[in-house]
Gaussian input, Z-matrix of N, CA and C with variables (Angstrom, degrees):
# hf/3-21g

backbone

0 1
 N
 C     1     B1
 C     2     B2     1     A1
 N     3     B3     2     A2     1     D1
 C     4     B4     3     A3     2     D2
 C     5     B5     4     A4     3     D3
 N     6     B6     5     A5     4     D4
 C     7     B7     6     A6     5     D5
 C     8     B8     7     A7     6     D6
 N     9     B9     8     A8     7     D7
 C    10    B10     9     A9     8     D8
 C    11    B11    10    A10     9     D9
 N    12    B12    11    A11    10    D10
 C    13    B13    12    A12    11    D11
 C    14    B14    13    A13    12    D12
 N    15    B15    14    A14    13    D13
 C    16    B16    15    A15    14    D14
 C    17    B17    16    A16    15    D15
 N    18    B18    17    A17    16    D16
 C    19    B19    18    A18    17    D17
 C    20    B20    19    A19    18    D18
 N    21    B21    20    A20    19    D19
 C    22    B22    21    A21    20    D20
 C    23    B23    22    A22    21    D21
 N    24    B24    23    A23    22    D22
 C    25    B25    24    A24    23    D23
 C    26    B26    25    A25    24    D24
 N    27    B27    26    A26    25    D25
 C    28    B28    27    A27    26    D26
 C    29    B29    28    A28    27    D27
 N    30    B30    29    A29    28    D28
 C    31    B31    30    A30    29    D29
 C    32    B32    31    A31    30    D30
 N    33    B33    32    A32    31    D31
 C    34    B34    33    A33    32    D32
 C    35    B35    34    A34    33    D33
 N    36    B36    35    A35    34    D34
 C    37    B37    36    A36    35    D35
 C    38    B38    37    A37    36    D36
 N    39    B39    38    A38    37    D37
 C    40    B40    39    A39    38    D38
 C    41    B41    40    A40    39    D39
 N    42    B42    41    A41    40    D40
 C    43    B43    42    A42    41    D41
 C    44    B44    43    A43    42    D42
 N    45    B45    44    A44    43    D43
 C    46    B46    45    A45    44    D44
 C    47    B47    46    A46    45    D45
 N    48    B48    47    A47    46    D46
 C    49    B49    48    A48    47    D47
 C    50    B50    49    A49    48    D48
 N    51    B51    50    A50    49    D49
 C    52    B52    51    A51    50    D50
 C    53    B53    52    A52    51    D51
 N    54    B54    53    A53    52    D52
 C    55    B55    54    A54    53    D53
 C    56    B56    55    A55    54    D54
 N    57    B57    56    A56    55    D55
 C    58    B58    57    A57    56    D56
 C    59    B59    58    A58    57    D57
 N    60    B60    59    A59    58    D58
 C    61    B61    60    A60    59    D59
 C    62    B62    61    A61    60    D60
 N    63    B63    62    A62    61    D61
 C    64    B64    63    A63    62    D62
 C    65    B65    64    A64    63    D63
 N    66    B66    65    A65    64    D64
 C    67    B67    66    A66    65    D65
 C    68    B68    67    A67    66    D66
 N    69    B69    68    A68    67    D67
 C    70    B70    69    A69    68    D68
 C    71    B71    70    A70    69    D69
 N    72    B72    71    A71    70    D70
 C    73    B73    72    A72    71    D71
 C    74    B74    73    A73    72    D72
 N    75    B75    74    A74    73    D73
 C    76    B76    75    A75    74    D74
 C    77    B77    76    A76    75    D75
 N    78    B78    77    A77    76    D76
 C    79    B79    78    A78    77    D77
 C    80    B80    79    A79    78    D78
 N    81    B81    80    A80    79    D79
 C    82    B82    81    A81    80    D80
 C    83    B83    82    A82    81    D81
 N    84    B84    83    A83    82    D82
 C    85    B85    84    A84    83    D83
 C    86    B86    85    A85    84    D84
 N    87    B87    86    A86    85    D85
 C    88    B88    87    A87    86    D86
 C    89    B89    88    A88    87    D87
 N    90    B90    89    A89    88    D88
 C    91    B91    90    A90    89    D89
 C    92    B92    91    A91    90    D90
 N    93    B93    92    A92    91    D91
 C    94    B94    93    A93    92    D92
 C    95    B95    94    A94    93    D93
 N    96    B96    95    A95    94    D94
 C    97    B97    96    A96    95    D95
 C    98    B98    97    A97    96    D96
 N    99    B99    98    A98    97    D97
 C   100   B100    99    A99    98    D98
 C   101   B101   100   A100    99    D99
 N   102   B102   101   A101   100   D100
 C   103   B103   102   A102   101   D101
 C   104   B104   103   A103   102   D102
 N   105   B105   104   A104   103   D103
 C   106   B106   105   A105   104   D104
 C   107   B107   106   A106   105   D105
 N   108   B108   107   A107   106   D106
 C   109   B109   108   A108   107   D107
 C   110   B110   109   A109   108   D108
 N   111   B111   110   A110   109   D109
 C   112   B112   111   A111   110   D110
 C   113   B113   112   A112   111   D111
 N   114   B114   113   A113   112   D112
 C   115   B115   114   A114   113   D113
 C   116   B116   115   A115   114   D114
 N   117   B117   116   A116   115   D115
 C   118   B118   117   A117   116   D116
 C   119   B119   118   A118   117   D117
 N   120   B120   119   A119   118   D118
 C   121   B121   120   A120   119   D119
 C   122   B122   121   A121   120   D120
 N   123   B123   122   A122   121   D121
 C   124   B124   123   A123   122   D122
 C   125   B125   124   A124   123   D123
 N   126   B126   125   A125   124   D124
 C   127   B127   126   A126   125   D125
 C   128   B128   127   A127   126   D126
 N   129   B129   128   A128   127   D127
 C   130   B130   129   A129   128   D128
 C   131   B131   130   A130   129   D129
 N   132   B132   131   A131   130   D130
 C   133   B133   132   A132   131   D131
 C   134   B134   133   A133   132   D132
 N   135   B135   134   A134   133   D133
 C   136   B136   135   A135   134   D134
 C   137   B137   136   A136   135   D135
 N   138   B138   137   A137   136   D136
 C   139   B139   138   A138   137   D137
 C   140   B140   139   A139   138   D138
 N   141   B141   140   A140   139   D139
 C   142   B142   141   A141   140   D140
 C   143   B143   142   A142   141   D141
 N   144   B144   143   A143   142   D142
 C   145   B145   144   A144   143   D143
 C   146   B146   145   A145   144   D144
 N   147   B147   146   A146   145   D145
 C   148   B148   147   A147   146   D146
 C   149   B149   148   A148   147   D147
 N   150   B150   149   A149   148   D148
 C   151   B151   150   A150   149   D149
 C   152   B152   151   A151   150   D150
 N   153   B153   152   A152   151   D151
 C   154   B154   153   A153   152   D152
 C   155   B155   154   A154   153   D153
 N   156   B156   155   A155   154   D154
 C   157   B157   156   A156   155   D155
 C   158   B158   157   A157   156   D156
 N   159   B159   158   A158   157   D157
 C   160   B160   159   A159   158   D158
 C   161   B161   160   A160   159   D159
 N   162   B162   161   A161   160   D160
 C   163   B163   162   A162   161   D161
 C   164   B164   163   A163   162   D162
 N   165   B165   164   A164   163   D163
 C   166   B166   165   A165   164   D164
 C   167   B167   166   A166   165   D165
 N   168   B168   167   A167   166   D166
 C   169   B169   168   A168   167   D167
 C   170   B170   169   A169   168   D168
 N   171   B171   170   A170   169   D169
 C   172   B172   171   A171   170   D170
 C   173   B173   172   A172   171   D171
 N   174   B174   173   A173   172   D172
 C   175   B175   174   A174   173   D173
 C   176   B176   175   A175   174   D174
 N   177   B177   176   A176   175   D175
 C   178   B178   177   A177   176   D176
 C   179   B179   178   A178   177   D177
 N   180   B180   179   A179   178   D178
 C   181   B181   180   A180   179   D179
 C   182   B182   181   A181   180   D180
 N   183   B183   182   A182   181   D181
 C   184   B184   183   A183   182   D182
 C   185   B185   184   A184   183   D183
 N   186   B186   185   A185   184   D184
 C   187   B187   186   A186   185   D185
 C   188   B188   187   A187   186   D186
 N   189   B189   188   A188   187   D187
 C   190   B190   189   A189   188   D188
 C   191   B191   190   A190   189   D189
 N   192   B192   191   A191   190   D190
 C   193   B193   192   A192   191   D191
 C   194   B194   193   A193   192   D192
 N   195   B195   194   A194   193   D193
 C   196   B196   195   A195   194   D194
 C   197   B197   196   A196   195   D195
 N   198   B198   197   A197   196   D196
 C   199   B199   198   A198   197   D197
 C   200   B200   199   A199   198   D198
 N   201   B201   200   A200   199   D199
 C   202   B202   201   A201   200   D200
 C   203   B203   202   A202   201   D201
 N   204   B204   203   A203   202   D202
 C   205   B205   204   A204   203   D203
 C   206   B206   205   A205   204   D204
 N   207   B207   206   A206   205   D205
 C   208   B208   207   A207   206   D206
 C   209   B209   208   A208   207   D207
 N   210   B210   209   A209   208   D208
 C   211   B211   210   A210   209   D209
 C   212   B212   211   A211   210   D210
 N   213   B213   212   A212   211   D211
 C   214   B214   213   A213   212   D212
 C   215   B215   214   A214   213   D213
 N   216   B216   215   A215   214   D214
 C   217   B217   216   A216   215   D215
 C   218   B218   217   A217   216   D216
 N   219   B219   218   A218   217   D217
 C   220   B220   219   A219   218   D218
 C   221   B221   220   A220   219   D219
 N   222   B222   221   A221   220   D220
 C   223   B223   222   A222   221   D221
 C   224   B224   223   A223   222   D222
 N   225   B225   224   A224   223   D223
 C   226   B226   225   A225   224   D224
 C   227   B227   226   A226   225   D225
 N   228   B228   227   A227   226   D226
 C   229   B229   228   A228   227   D227
 C   230   B230   229   A229   228   D228
 N   231   B231   230   A230   229   D229
 C   232   B232   231   A231   230   D230
 C   233   B233   232   A232   231   D231
 N   234   B234   233   A233   232   D232
 C   235   B235   234   A234   233   D233
 C   236   B236   235   A235   234   D234
 N   237   B237   236   A236   235   D235
 C   238   B238   237   A237   236   D236
 C   239   B239   238   A238   237   D237
 N   240   B240   239   A239   238   D238
 C   241   B241   240   A240   239   D239
 C   242   B242   241   A241   240   D240
 N   243   B243   242   A242   241   D241
 C   244   B244   243   A243   242   D242
 C   245   B245   244   A244   243   D243
 N   246   B246   245   A245   244   D244
 C   247   B247   246   A246   245   D245
 C   248   B248   247   A247   246   D246
 N   249   B249   248   A248   247   D247
 C   250   B250   249   A249   248   D248
 C   251   B251   250   A250   249   D249
 N   252   B252   251   A251   250   D250
 C   253   B253   252   A252   251   D251
 C   254   B254   253   A253   252   D252
 N   255   B255   254   A254   253   D253
 C   256   B256   255   A255   254   D254
 C   257   B257   256   A256   255   D255
 N   258   B258   257   A257   256   D256
 C   259   B259   258   A258   257   D257
 C   260   B260   259   A259   258   D258
 N   261   B261   260   A260   259   D259
 C   262   B262   261   A261   260   D260
 C   263   B263   262   A262   261   D261
 N   264   B264   263   A263   262   D262
 C   265   B265   264   A264   263   D263
 C   266   B266   265   A265   264   D264
 N   267   B267   266   A266   265   D265
 C   268   B268   267   A267   266   D266
 C   269   B269   268   A268   267   D267
 N   270   B270   269   A269   268   D268
 C   271   B271   270   A270   269   D269
 C   272   B272   271   A271   270   D270
 N   273   B273   272   A272   271   D271
 C   274   B274   273   A273   272   D272
 C   275   B275   274   A274   273   D273
 N   276   B276   275   A275   274   D274
 C   277   B277   276   A276   275   D275
 C   278   B278   277   A277   276   D276
 N   279   B279   278   A278   277   D277
 C   280   B280   279   A279   278   D278
 C   281   B281   280   A280   279   D279
 N   282   B282   281   A281   280   D280
 C   283   B283   282   A282   281   D281
 C   284   B284   283   A283   282   D282
 N   285   B285   284   A284   283   D283
 C   286   B286   285   A285   284   D284
 C   287   B287   286   A286   285   D285
 N   288   B288   287   A287   286   D286
 C   289   B289   288   A288   287   D287
 C   290   B290   289   A289   288   D288
 N   291   B291   290   A290   289   D289
 C   292   B292   291   A291   290   D290
 C   293   B293   292   A292   291   D291

   B1=1.4427
   B2=1.5204
   B3=1.3315
   B4=1.4594
   B5=1.5210
   B6=1.3040
   B7=1.4573
   B8=1.5205
   B9=1.3036
   B10=1.4573
   B11=1.5211
   B12=1.3128
   B13=1.4643
   B14=1.5282
   B15=1.2661
   B16=1.4662
   B17=1.5198
   B18=1.3305
   B19=1.4523
   B20=1.5244
   B21=1.3162
   B22=1.4695
   B23=1.5276
   B24=1.2979
   B25=1.4611
   B26=1.5162
   B27=1.3219
   B28=1.4506
   B29=1.5151
   B30=1.2864
   B31=1.4563
   B32=1.5057
   B33=1.3013
   B34=1.4566
   B35=1.5242
   B36=1.3043
   B37=1.4619
   B38=1.5159
   B39=1.3039
   B40=1.4594
   B41=1.5215
   B42=1.2942
   B43=1.4545
   B44=1.5151
   B45=1.3267
   B46=1.4682
   B47=1.5218
   B48=1.3396
   B49=1.4613
   B50=1.5186
   B51=1.3222
   B52=1.4619
   B53=1.5225
   B54=1.3100
   B55=1.4656
   B56=1.5161
   B57=1.3053
   B58=1.4647
   B59=1.5202
   B60=1.2913
   B61=1.4608
   B62=1.5239
   B63=1.3035
   B64=1.4553
   B65=1.5147
   B66=1.3229
   B67=1.4531
   B68=1.5135
   B69=1.3253
   B70=1.4543
   B71=1.5144
   B72=1.3071
   B73=1.4587
   B74=1.5195
   B75=1.3237
   B76=1.4623
   B77=1.5201
   B78=1.3113
   B79=1.4527
   B80=1.5185
   B81=1.3085
   B82=1.4550
   B83=1.5165
   B84=1.3022
   B85=1.4588
   B86=1.5264
   B87=1.3156
   B88=1.4611
   B89=1.5270
   B90=1.3097
   B91=1.4609
   B92=1.5253
   B93=1.3258
   B94=1.4545
   B95=1.5235
   B96=1.3206
   B97=1.4749
   B98=1.5282
   B99=1.3216
   B100=1.4608
   B101=1.5158
   B102=1.3286
   B103=1.4644
   B104=1.5247
   B105=1.3301
   B106=1.4648
   B107=1.5334
   B108=1.3261
   B109=1.4691
   B110=1.5283
   B111=1.3154
   B112=1.4702
   B113=1.5255
   B114=1.3346
   B115=1.4636
   B116=1.5306
   B117=1.3374
   B118=1.4672
   B119=1.5183
   B120=1.3296
   B121=1.4572
   B122=1.5186
   B123=1.3361
   B124=1.4676
   B125=1.5248
   B126=1.3346
   B127=1.4618
   B128=1.5270
   B129=1.3301
   B130=1.4675
   B131=1.5299
   B132=1.3194
   B133=1.4622
   B134=1.5263
   B135=1.3331
   B136=1.4586
   B137=1.5226
   B138=1.3177
   B139=1.4630
   B140=1.5218
   B141=1.3153
   B142=1.4639
   B143=1.5144
   B144=1.3338
   B145=1.4687
   B146=1.5234
   B147=1.3325
   B148=1.4597
   B149=1.5311
   B150=1.3225
   B151=1.4664
   B152=1.5120
   B153=1.2975
   B154=1.4601
   B155=1.5156
   B156=1.2966
   B157=1.4547
   B158=1.5243
   B159=1.3236
   B160=1.4604
   B161=1.5234
   B162=1.3189
   B163=1.4507
   B164=1.5190
   B165=1.3151
   B166=1.4614
   B167=1.5214
   B168=1.3226
   B169=1.4634
   B170=1.5195
   B171=1.3001
   B172=1.4569
   B173=1.5207
   B174=1.3180
   B175=1.4673
   B176=1.5270
   B177=1.3152
   B178=1.4618
   B179=1.5218
   B180=1.3355
   B181=1.4705
   B182=1.5209
   B183=1.3240
   B184=1.4727
   B185=1.5285
   B186=1.3260
   B187=1.4664
   B188=1.5362
   B189=1.3050
   B190=1.4589
   B191=1.5234
   B192=1.3096
   B193=1.4564
   B194=1.5193
   B195=1.3169
   B196=1.4585
   B197=1.5248
   B198=1.3401
   B199=1.4636
   B200=1.5221
   B201=1.3142
   B202=1.4685
   B203=1.5373
   B204=1.3170
   B205=1.4680
   B206=1.5254
   B207=1.3204
   B208=1.4664
   B209=1.5240
   B210=1.3278
   B211=1.4591
   B212=1.5292
   B213=1.3236
   B214=1.4634
   B215=1.5326
   B216=1.3237
   B217=1.4689
   B218=1.5299
   B219=1.3291
   B220=1.4640
   B221=1.5212
   B222=1.3291
   B223=1.4596
   B224=1.5257
   B225=1.3287
   B226=1.4600
   B227=1.5250
   B228=1.3317
   B229=1.4624
   B230=1.5256
   B231=1.3248
   B232=1.4719
   B233=1.5274
   B234=1.3217
   B235=1.4688
   B236=1.5295
   B237=1.3255
   B238=1.4602
   B239=1.5137
   B240=1.3172
   B241=1.4657
   B242=1.5156
   B243=1.3193
   B244=1.4616
   B245=1.5221
   B246=1.3293
   B247=1.4635
   B248=1.5272
   B249=1.3317
   B250=1.4663
   B251=1.5265
   B252=1.3202
   B253=1.4655
   B254=1.5203
   B255=1.3140
   B256=1.4686
   B257=1.5177
   B258=1.3125
   B259=1.4597
   B260=1.5336
   B261=1.3276
   B262=1.4598
   B263=1.5068
   B264=1.3347
   B265=1.4550
   B266=1.5143
   B267=1.3090
   B268=1.4677
   B269=1.5262
   B270=1.2949
   B271=1.4725
   B272=1.5154
   B273=1.3098
   B274=1.4617
   B275=1.5114
   B276=1.2923
   B277=1.4744
   B278=1.5077
   B279=1.3069
   B280=1.4739
   B281=1.5099
   B282=1.3433
   B283=1.4546
   B284=1.5195
   B285=1.3215
   B286=1.4396
   B287=1.5133
   B288=1.3240
   B289=1.4758
   B290=1.5139
   B291=1.3067
   B292=1.4674
   B293=1.4889
   A1=107.67
   A2=115.99
   A3=120.23
   A4=110.03
   A5=114.28
   A6=120.75
   A7=108.03
   A8=115.96
   A9=121.11
   A10=108.14
   A11=115.47
   A12=120.48
   A13=108.26
   A14=115.71
   A15=120.72
   A16=108.96
   A17=114.40
   A18=118.72
   A19=109.24
   A20=116.61
   A21=117.91
   A22=110.29
   A23=115.39
   A24=120.61
   A25=109.93
   A26=114.84
   A27=118.70
   A28=109.41
   A29=116.50
   A30=121.79
   A31=109.79
   A32=115.61
   A33=119.06
   A34=110.94
   A35=117.58
   A36=119.19
   A37=109.69
   A38=115.14
   A39=118.10
   A40=110.24
   A41=114.32
   A42=121.50
   A43=107.78
   A44=119.48
   A45=119.52
   A46=113.51
   A47=118.13
   A48=119.59
   A49=112.83
   A50=118.20
   A51=121.97
   A52=109.92
   A53=115.49
   A54=120.30
   A55=108.96
   A56=117.67
   A57=121.92
   A58=110.66
   A59=117.69
   A60=121.09
   A61=112.12
   A62=117.12
   A63=119.76
   A64=112.93
   A65=117.52
   A66=119.51
   A67=111.22
   A68=117.85
   A69=120.60
   A70=111.90
   A71=116.49
   A72=119.59
   A73=111.25
   A74=116.91
   A75=120.42
   A76=111.22
   A77=116.59
   A78=120.72
   A79=111.14
   A80=116.29
   A81=121.91
   A82=111.99
   A83=116.27
   A84=119.54
   A85=113.83
   A86=119.09
   A87=120.79
   A88=112.72
   A89=117.56
   A90=120.60
   A91=112.07
   A92=117.74
   A93=120.88
   A94=113.52
   A95=120.45
   A96=116.99
   A97=112.34
   A98=116.48
   A99=119.47
   A100=112.28
   A101=116.76
   A102=120.86
   A103=110.56
   A104=116.40
   A105=118.38
   A106=111.46
   A107=117.84
   A108=120.07
   A109=110.38
   A110=117.20
   A111=120.36
   A112=110.28
   A113=117.69
   A114=120.92
   A115=111.64
   A116=116.39
   A117=119.01
   A118=111.25
   A119=116.22
   A120=118.60
   A121=112.64
   A122=117.46
   A123=119.01
   A124=110.55
   A125=117.08
   A126=120.09
   A127=110.58
   A128=117.23
   A129=120.52
   A130=110.06
   A131=116.43
   A132=120.47
   A133=111.41
   A134=116.71
   A135=119.75
   A136=112.01
   A137=117.33
   A138=118.82
   A139=110.46
   A140=117.09
   A141=119.56
   A142=112.61
   A143=116.41
   A144=119.99
   A145=111.03
   A146=116.99
   A147=120.70
   A148=113.90
   A149=117.45
   A150=120.23
   A151=112.48
   A152=114.04
   A153=120.01
   A154=111.70
   A155=113.08
   A156=121.50
   A157=108.66
   A158=115.29
   A159=120.58
   A160=106.74
   A161=115.37
   A162=120.83
   A163=108.72
   A164=115.47
   A165=121.42
   A166=108.39
   A167=114.36
   A168=119.99
   A169=108.60
   A170=114.45
   A171=121.00
   A172=108.37
   A173=116.86
   A174=117.51
   A175=112.49
   A176=117.88
   A177=120.44
   A178=112.56
   A179=116.73
   A180=119.84
   A181=109.14
   A182=117.47
   A183=119.56
   A184=113.69
   A185=119.39
   A186=119.72
   A187=110.80
   A188=114.79
   A189=122.68
   A190=109.84
   A191=116.01
   A192=121.80
   A193=107.62
   A194=117.25
   A195=121.88
   A196=108.76
   A197=116.13
   A198=121.31
   A199=108.38
   A200=117.75
   A201=119.95
   A202=110.37
   A203=116.45
   A204=119.95
   A205=111.72
   A206=116.95
   A207=120.26
   A208=111.84
   A209=117.54
   A210=120.43
   A211=109.70
   A212=117.01
   A213=120.79
   A214=111.31
   A215=116.45
   A216=119.87
   A217=110.55
   A218=117.88
   A219=121.25
   A220=111.29
   A221=117.42
   A222=120.39
   A223=110.61
   A224=116.41
   A225=119.65
   A226=112.26
   A227=117.74
   A228=120.49
   A229=110.79
   A230=116.89
   A231=120.00
   A232=110.28
   A233=116.82
   A234=120.10
   A235=111.16
   A236=116.43
   A237=120.56
   A238=112.41
   A239=117.11
   A240=120.63
   A241=110.99
   A242=116.31
   A243=119.71
   A244=110.81
   A245=116.56
   A246=118.40
   A247=112.65
   A248=117.78
   A249=120.35
   A250=110.67
   A251=116.81
   A252=119.74
   A253=110.76
   A254=116.41
   A255=119.53
   A256=111.10
   A257=117.01
   A258=121.37
   A259=112.00
   A260=117.18
   A261=120.87
   A262=115.23
   A263=117.07
   A264=120.32
   A265=112.54
   A266=117.64
   A267=121.10
   A268=109.85
   A269=116.02
   A270=120.96
   A271=108.86
   A272=115.90
   A273=120.86
   A274=111.02
   A275=117.30
   A276=120.68
   A277=113.35
   A278=116.13
   A279=120.60
   A280=112.97
   A281=118.02
   A282=119.76
   A283=112.48
   A284=116.98
   A285=120.21
   A286=111.49
   A287=116.87
   A288=118.30
   A289=110.29
   A290=115.50
   A291=120.44
   A292=111.54
   D1=138.02
   D2=-179.72
   D3=-112.73
   D4=153.99
   D5=178.50
   D6=-120.54
   D7=133.51
   D8=178.87
   D9=-95.09
   D10=124.24
   D11=178.01
   D12=-96.20
   D13=129.54
   D14=177.98
   D15=-90.23
   D16=137.09
   D17=177.78
   D18=-78.01
   D19=150.41
   D20=178.13
   D21=-65.81
   D22=151.67
   D23=-179.74
   D24=-63.32
   D25=136.19
   D26=178.36
   D27=-96.70
   D28=156.32
   D29=179.69
   D30=125.23
   D31=172.99
   D32=-178.13
   D33=-69.72
   D34=144.15
   D35=177.07
   D36=-66.96
   D37=140.21
   D38=-177.73
   D39=-79.61
   D40=144.96
   D41=179.13
   D42=-75.91
   D43=142.05
   D44=-176.52
   D45=-65.00
   D46=-24.44
   D47=-179.51
   D48=-86.59
   D49=-12.11
   D50=-176.67
   D51=-84.97
   D52=137.53
   D53=176.37
   D54=-88.66
   D55=126.38
   D56=179.55
   D57=-112.97
   D58=48.76
   D59=-177.91
   D60=-103.69
   D61=33.14
   D62=-179.30
   D63=90.86
   D64=-12.33
   D65=-179.87
   D66=-74.67
   D67=-14.34
   D68=178.41
   D69=-64.46
   D70=-36.35
   D71=177.95
   D72=-76.89
   D73=-39.72
   D74=-179.23
   D75=-70.21
   D76=-44.93
   D77=-178.19
   D78=-98.88
   D79=39.53
   D80=-179.33
   D81=-72.33
   D82=-173.67
   D83=-176.44
   D84=-68.85
   D85=-16.71
   D86=178.08
   D87=-91.18
   D88=-6.79
   D89=-175.27
   D90=-71.59
   D91=-52.44
   D92=-173.17
   D93=-69.29
   D94=-38.76
   D95=172.83
   D96=-62.93
   D97=-36.62
   D98=177.41
   D99=-64.73
   D100=-40.59
   D101=178.59
   D102=-64.43
   D103=-41.05
   D104=-178.69
   D105=-68.58
   D106=-35.71
   D107=177.37
   D108=-67.94
   D109=-41.22
   D110=176.98
   D111=-62.59
   D112=-40.49
   D113=179.22
   D114=-64.13
   D115=-38.03
   D116=177.89
   D117=-62.02
   D118=-45.14
   D119=-176.90
   D120=-77.10
   D121=-23.58
   D122=170.74
   D123=-68.36
   D124=-35.14
   D125=175.23
   D126=-63.28
   D127=-39.02
   D128=176.58
   D129=-64.53
   D130=-43.37
   D131=179.87
   D132=-60.37
   D133=-50.00
   D134=-177.76
   D135=-69.39
   D136=-31.75
   D137=174.60
   D138=-69.37
   D139=-35.83
   D140=176.55
   D141=-65.83
   D142=-34.69
   D143=-178.93
   D144=-81.13
   D145=-49.14
   D146=-171.53
   D147=-105.69
   D148=-9.65
   D149=-176.01
   D150=-76.68
   D151=168.25
   D152=-178.09
   D153=-97.58
   D154=-164.66
   D155=179.54
   D156=-108.95
   D157=149.98
   D158=174.34
   D159=-102.69
   D160=130.04
   D161=-177.98
   D162=-116.48
   D163=130.03
   D164=-179.65
   D165=-119.11
   D166=134.05
   D167=178.43
   D168=-124.77
   D169=150.59
   D170=178.66
   D171=-133.41
   D172=138.66
   D173=178.91
   D174=-66.28
   D175=-23.87
   D176=-178.06
   D177=-76.04
   D178=-30.15
   D179=-178.89
   D180=-117.03
   D181=137.97
   D182=-176.86
   D183=-77.39
   D184=-20.25
   D185=-176.22
   D186=-91.93
   D187=157.04
   D188=-178.42
   D189=-97.28
   D190=149.59
   D191=173.61
   D192=-107.30
   D193=125.49
   D194=-177.53
   D195=-125.41
   D196=127.08
   D197=175.57
   D198=-133.71
   D199=152.53
   D200=176.84
   D201=-65.60
   D202=144.90
   D203=179.83
   D204=-68.61
   D205=-19.57
   D206=179.60
   D207=-66.29
   D208=-21.58
   D209=178.72
   D210=-65.04
   D211=-46.36
   D212=178.91
   D213=-68.01
   D214=-40.34
   D215=178.06
   D216=-64.74
   D217=-38.06
   D218=178.45
   D219=-67.02
   D220=-34.83
   D221=176.44
   D222=-61.52
   D223=-47.28
   D224=178.96
   D225=-70.00
   D226=-32.18
   D227=176.14
   D228=-66.91
   D229=-36.48
   D230=177.76
   D231=-66.44
   D232=-43.83
   D233=176.60
   D234=-62.88
   D235=-41.47
   D236=178.39
   D237=-67.14
   D238=-37.47
   D239=178.20
   D240=-62.85
   D241=-43.59
   D242=179.96
   D243=-63.41
   D244=-45.21
   D245=-177.32
   D246=-70.31
   D247=-39.30
   D248=178.24
   D249=-67.83
   D250=-41.21
   D251=-179.98
   D252=-66.36
   D253=-39.83
   D254=-179.76
   D255=-65.02
   D256=-41.60
   D257=-178.43
   D258=-82.37
   D259=-42.37
   D260=-173.23
   D261=-78.74
   D262=-32.65
   D263=-177.68
   D264=-104.09
   D265=14.65
   D266=179.87
   D267=-68.06
   D268=146.94
   D269=176.82
   D270=-69.57
   D271=132.75
   D272=-176.94
   D273=-112.55
   D274=69.57
   D275=175.95
   D276=58.98
   D277=-124.30
   D278=-176.98
   D279=-88.76
   D280=-3.14
   D281=-177.87
   D282=-68.68
   D283=-26.38
   D284=-175.60
   D285=-117.87
   D286=140.20
   D287=174.85
   D288=-72.61
   D289=155.19
   D290=-179.36
   D291=-81.68

C-alpha cells in the first residue's frame, strides 16, 4: 500500500486580518481605479441626459453661444481617466505579472 504525501501550499502566508474568500481577485489593485473611471463616465452620461446647457454671451457679439454642460464634464472626465489610469494601472515591480 502506498501513501501520497501532499506538499505544503506555496505562496505568501496570509495575514490573519485579510479575507481570502475570493474577494482578493475581485477587489484587487485594478478594481478601484476601474470603478472610479466608470463613475466619472457615468457622471458624463447623466449630465448629458439630465444636465442643462451653458450659455455664453459677449458684449462684442449680439448672439449667444450655447453648448451642453456634458462637454465640459467630459473634458474633465477624460483628464481624470488618463491620470487615474496612469497611476492606478501602473506596473508595480514584482507585484504584477508581465
